[in-house]
C-alpha positions in Angstrom: -10.4 16.0 17.7 -12.8 13.0 16.9 -14.5 12.1 13.6 -17.1 9.8 12.4 -16.9 8.2 8.8 -20.2 7.0 7.4 -19.2 3.7 5.9 -22.3 1.5 6.3 -23.9 1.7 2.9 -24.5 -1.3 0.5 -22.9 0.4 -2.5 -25.5 -1.0 -4.8 -24.4 1.1 -7.8 -20.8 -0.2 -7.4 -22.0 -3.8 -8.0 -20.9 -6.4 -8.9 -17.5 -5.5 -7.5 -19.1 -4.3 -4.2 -20.6 -7.8 -3.7 -17.2 -9.0 -2.6 -15.4 -5.7 -1.6 -16.3 -2.7 0.5 -16.4 0.5 -1.5 -14.0 2.2 1.0 -11.3 -0.3 -0.2 -11.7 0.7 -3.9 -8.4 2.2 -5.0 -8.4 5.8 -6.0 -5.1 6.9 -7.6 -3.6 3.7 -6.3 -4.6 4.1 -2.6 -7.8 2.9 -0.9 -10.6 5.4 -0.7 -10.6 5.2 3.1 -7.0 6.4 3.2 -8.0 9.6 1.3 -10.6 10.3 4.0 -8.2 9.5 6.9 -5.4 11.6 5.5 -7.8 14.5 5.3 -8.9 14.0 8.8 -5.3 13.9 9.9 -4.8 17.4 8.6 -6.8 18.9 11.4 -5.1 16.8 14.1 -7.8 14.1 14.4 -6.8 11.5 17.0 -9.9 9.2 17.0 -12.0 8.0 14.1 -15.2 5.9 14.3 -16.1 4.1 11.1 -19.9 3.5 11.1 -20.1 0.1 9.3 -22.6 -2.5 8.3 -22.2 -4.3 5.0 -18.9 -6.3 4.6 -17.8 -4.8 7.9 -15.4 -7.7 8.7 -13.5 -7.2 5.5 -13.2 -3.5 6.1 -12.0 -4.0 9.6 -9.4 -6.6 8.6 -7.9 -4.2 5.9 -8.0 -0.9 7.8 -7.1 -2.2 11.3 -7.1 -0.3 14.6 -4.6 2.5 13.8 -3.6 4.7 10.9 -0.8 7.2 11.1 -1.2 7.4 14.9 -5.0 7.8 14.7 -7.1 5.3 16.7 -9.6 3.6 14.4 -12.9 2.3 16.1 -15.9 0.6 14.6 -19.6 1.2 15.2 -21.6 -1.6 13.8 -25.1 -0.9 12.5 -27.4 -3.9 12.7 -29.7 -2.1 10.2 -29.1 0.9 8.0 -29.3 4.1 9.9 -29.1 6.8 7.3 -26.7 9.7 7.7 -27.6 10.9 11.1 -28.4 7.6 12.9 -24.7 6.5 12.7 -23.6 9.6 14.6 -26.1 8.9 17.4 -25.0 5.2 17.6 -21.3 6.1 17.6 -21.9 8.6 20.4 -23.2 5.7 22.6 -19.8 4.1 22.4 -17.5 7.1 22.4 -18.2 10.3 24.2 -18.5 13.4 21.9 -18.2 16.3 24.2 -16.6 18.8 21.8 -16.6 19.7 18.1 -16.2 16.7 15.8 -16.2 16.0 12.1 -18.5 13.7 10.2 -17.8 12.6 6.6 -19.4 10.4 4.0 -17.1 7.5 3.3 -17.5 7.5 -0.5 -16.2 10.9 -1.3 -12.7 12.2 -2.4 -12.2 15.9 -1.8 -9.4 18.4 -2.0 -10.6 20.7 0.7 -8.8 23.0 3.2 -10.2 21.4 6.3 -8.3 23.7 8.7 -9.8 26.7 7.0 -13.3 25.1 7.3 -12.8 24.6 11.0 -11.6 28.1 11.5 -14.8 29.4 9.8 -16.9 27.1 12.0 -15.4 28.5 15.2 -15.7 32.1 14.1 -19.4 31.8 13.1 -20.4 29.7 16.3 -22.3 27.4 14.0 -23.9 24.2 15.2 -23.1 22.6 11.9 -20.9 23.7 9.1 -21.5 22.0 5.8 -18.8 21.8 3.1 -20.3 23.0 -0.2 -19.2 22.5 -3.8 -20.5 23.9 -7.0 -21.6 21.4 -9.7 -23.3 21.7 -13.2 -26.2 19.4 -12.4 -27.2 19.6 -8.7 -30.3 17.4 -9.1 -28.5 14.3 -7.6 -27.5 16.1 -4.4 -28.7 18.1 -1.5 -28.7 21.7 -2.7 -28.0 24.8 -0.6 -28.8 28.5 -0.8 -26.4 30.8 1.2 -26.8 34.4 2.3 -23.9 36.8 2.4 -22.9 35.8 5.9 -22.8 32.1 5.0 -26.0 31.1 6.7 -27.7 28.2 4.9 -31.2 29.8 4.0 -32.5 26.7 2.3 -31.6 23.0 2.1 -33.4 21.0 -0.6 -32.5 17.3 -1.0 -32.3 16.1 -4.6 -34.5 18.8 -6.3 -36.2 18.2 -9.6 -34.3 19.4 -12.6 -34.5 23.2 -13.0 -35.9 23.8 -9.5 -32.7 23.9 -7.5 -32.1 27.2 -5.5 -28.4 27.1 -6.5 -25.7 24.9 -7.9 -23.9 24.6 -4.5 -24.4 21.0 -3.2 -23.7 19.3 0.1 -20.3 17.7 -0.2 -20.7 15.2 2.6 -18.2 16.8 5.0 -19.6 18.3 8.3 -18.1 20.0 11.3 -20.6 19.5 14.1 -21.2 20.5 17.7 -22.2 17.8 20.2 -25.5 19.5 20.9 -26.7 18.3 17.5 -26.6 14.8 18.7 -29.6 15.6 21.0 -31.7 16.3 18.0 -31.2 12.9 16.5 -33.7 10.2 17.7 -32.0 6.9 18.8 -32.4 3.4 17.3 -33.9 4.3 13.9 -32.9 5.6 10.5 -32.5 9.4 10.5 -31.4 11.6 7.6 -29.2 14.7 8.4 -30.3 16.2 5.1 -34.1 15.8 5.4 -34.7 15.8 9.2 -31.9 17.7 10.9 -30.5 20.4 8.5 -33.8 22.0 7.6 -34.5 22.7 11.2 -31.1 24.2 11.8 -31.3 26.3 8.8 -34.5 27.8 10.0 -32.8 28.6 13.3 -29.8 30.2 11.5 -27.4 27.7 13.1 -26.4 25.9 9.8 -23.6 27.5 7.9 -21.9 26.6 4.6 -18.3 26.5 3.7 -17.6 26.8 -0.1 -14.5 25.2 -1.6 -13.3 24.9 -5.1 -10.9 22.0 -5.0 -11.7 18.8 -6.8 -14.6 16.8 -5.2 -15.8 13.4 -6.3 -18.9 11.6 -5.0 -18.2 8.0 -5.9 -21.6 6.5 -6.0 -21.4 4.5 -9.2 -18.8 2.8 -11.3 -19.0 5.6 -13.8 -18.3 8.1 -11.0 -15.5 5.9 -9.8 -13.8 5.9 -13.3 -14.2 9.6 -13.7 -12.7 10.3 -10.3 -9.6 8.2 -11.0 -8.9 9.4 -14.5 -9.5 13.1 -13.5 -7.1 12.9 -10.6 -4.6 10.9 -12.7 -4.5 13.6 -15.4 -4.4 16.4 -12.8 -1.5 15.0 -10.8 0.5 13.3 -13.5 0.6 15.3 -16.7 4.2 14.8 -17.7 5.5 11.9 -15.6 4.6 8.6 -14.1 3.6 8.2 -10.5 5.4 5.2 -9.0 5.2 3.9 -5.4 7.8 2.1 -3.5 9.4 -1.1 -4.8 8.0 -0.9 -8.3 9.8 -2.9 -10.9 9.6 -1.9 -14.6 11.7 -3.8 -17.2 13.9 -1.6 -19.4 12.0 -2.7 -22.6 8.6 -1.7 -21.2 7.0 1.2 -23.2 5.0 3.7 -21.0 2.5 6.3 -22.3 1.7 8.7 -19.5 -0.3 9.4 -17.5 -0.1 6.3 -15.3 -0.1 5.4 -11.6 1.6 2.3 -10.3 1.3 1.1 -6.7 3.6 -0.6 -4.3 5.3 -3.9 -5.2 3.9 -4.0 -8.7 5.9 -5.4 -11.6 5.8 -4.9 -15.3 7.9 -7.3 -17.3 9.3 -7.8 -20.9 8.2 -5.4 -23.6 4.7 -4.7 -22.2 3.0 -1.5 -23.2 1.3 0.5 -20.4 -0.8 3.6 -20.9 -2.1 6.0 -21.4 -4.6 6.4 -18.5 -3.7 3.3 -16.5 -3.8 2.8 -12.7 -2.1 -0.4 -11.5 -2.7 -0.7 -7.7 -0.5 -2.7 -5.2 1.1 -6.1 -5.9 0.1 -6.2 -9.6 2.0 -8.2 -12.2 2.0 -7.5 -15.9 3.9 -10.1 -18.1 5.7 -9.5 -21.3 4.0 -8.6 -24.6 0.8 -7.4 -22.8 -0.9 -4.1 -23.4 -3.0 -2.2 -20.8 -4.6 1.2 -21.6 -7.4 3.3 -20.2 -7.9 0.8 -17.4 -8.0 0.5 -13.6 -6.4 -2.6 -12.0 -7.1 -3.2 -8.3 -4.6 -4.9 -5.9 -3.1 -8.4 -6.7 -4.1 -8.5 -10.4 -2.0 -10.8 -12.6 -2.0 -10.3 -16.3 -0.3 -13.1 -18.3 1.7 -12.8 -21.6 0.2 -11.4 -24.7 -2.9 -10.0 -23.0 -4.8 -6.8 -24.3 -6.8 -4.8 -21.8 -8.5 -1.6 -23.0 -10.9 0.6 -21.1 -11.7 -2.0 -18.4 -11.8 -2.4 -14.6 -10.2 -5.4 -13.1 -10.9 -5.8 -9.4 -8.7 -7.4 -6.7 -7.2 -10.9 -7.2 -8.1 -11.2 -10.9 -5.9 -13.6 -12.7 -5.6 -13.6 -16.5 -3.8 -16.4 -18.4 -1.9 -15.9 -21.6 -3.6 -14.2 -24.6 -6.7 -12.8 -22.8 -8.4 -9.8 -24.4 -10.7 -7.6 -22.5 -12.6 -4.8 -24.4 -13.7 -1.4 -23.4 -16.4 -0.9 -20.7 -16.0 -4.4 -19.2 -16.0 -5.0 -15.5 -14.2 -8.0 -14.0 -15.1 -8.5 -10.3 -12.9 -9.8 -7.5 -11.4 -13.3 -7.5 -12.1 -14.1 -11.1 -9.8 -16.4 -13.2 -9.9 -16.1 -16.9 -8.4 -18.9 -19.0 -5.9 -18.7 -21.9 -7.1 -17.0 -25.0 -10.5 -16.0 -23.7 -12.0 -12.8 -25.3 -14.2 -10.6 -23.1 -16.3 -8.3 -25.4 -17.2 -4.7 -24.6 -19.4 -3.9 -21.7 -19.4 -7.4 -20.3 -19.8 -7.8 -16.6 -18.2 -10.7 -14.8 -19.4 -11.3 -11.2 -17.1 -12.4 -8.3 -15.6 -15.8 -7.9 -16.0 -17.1 -11.4 -13.7 -19.1 -13.6 -14.1 -18.1 -17.3 -13.0 -20.6 -19.9 -15.2 -19.4 -22.9 -15.5 -16.1 -24.8 -18.0 -13.6 -23.3 -20.2 -11.6 -25.6 -21.1 -8.0 -25.8 -22.7 -6.6 -22.6 -23.2 -10.2 -21.3 -23.5 -10.8 -17.5 -21.8 -13.8 -16.1 -23.1 -14.5 -12.6 
């Protein structure tokens, strides 16, 4: 089976981190978002995956590579943004799609039984089966009304508050027959949700698959934090989750839940937790405290630092005695000098060297 992952967006609501880092490389529960997607596709025997890429494509390609768990990874480069349907058409010009395939948004993390969804798709003879998830506020999403036979009767993209036909929303996972590609005009931006799905719904060829597992649409940094901490609490109530080659000194005090990625090291009498995610190759020196925070790969925290309620992106280096307060965002490749205090809700943009205190809600660009 083949699959297309839509990975070409600019991730504007994940800025400033996404200025220097593709969103699909953001760690979720200490592994890159794209690996969640690829692991899900692996569950139905996917052998070939096309990543529809545009913004920061070279960085994504360098990190993901050409294979993952025996799946072949190909790249389809969009010279301009092509929406949600255009990338499928473009990918089909480089790789033949002559049988059922899967398409997924790259910025979702979902716990869904994909083999069961595929079984339903085959039994209903659908042209497209759309994964659906129930949410409290559907106004941000494409909203679906189903009949008793799982036909999509209506598909309304981002309805005004109080006007949605249901609370079932498009979860960004589709099983598609190749005939659908004929409906997508080439060489322009095309929306599955606005241009293709309404037509299929009228014809009775669009079906919905409801699932109740966790689902996160990671469109903003708030969504990103919520996804990480929700998954952390659900998977790690009573114990820590440690990857391979983690080193934790005997004096370290841990308050769970926490997740620590590969080759990370916590020294001295550091205090870690609760609600902490340290991704791969992180280093926490003695006497430091980290709580309610997400640290990406290759973050170094010097002695006597205090980090509470912050996000530190890849390759951030903190010298001794740095304090980072709740709600602050430190972008990739930032160096913070000894004793600097970063006040709450401060935003530090990529590639900065900070040697002075930063005030409340300040932007350092």
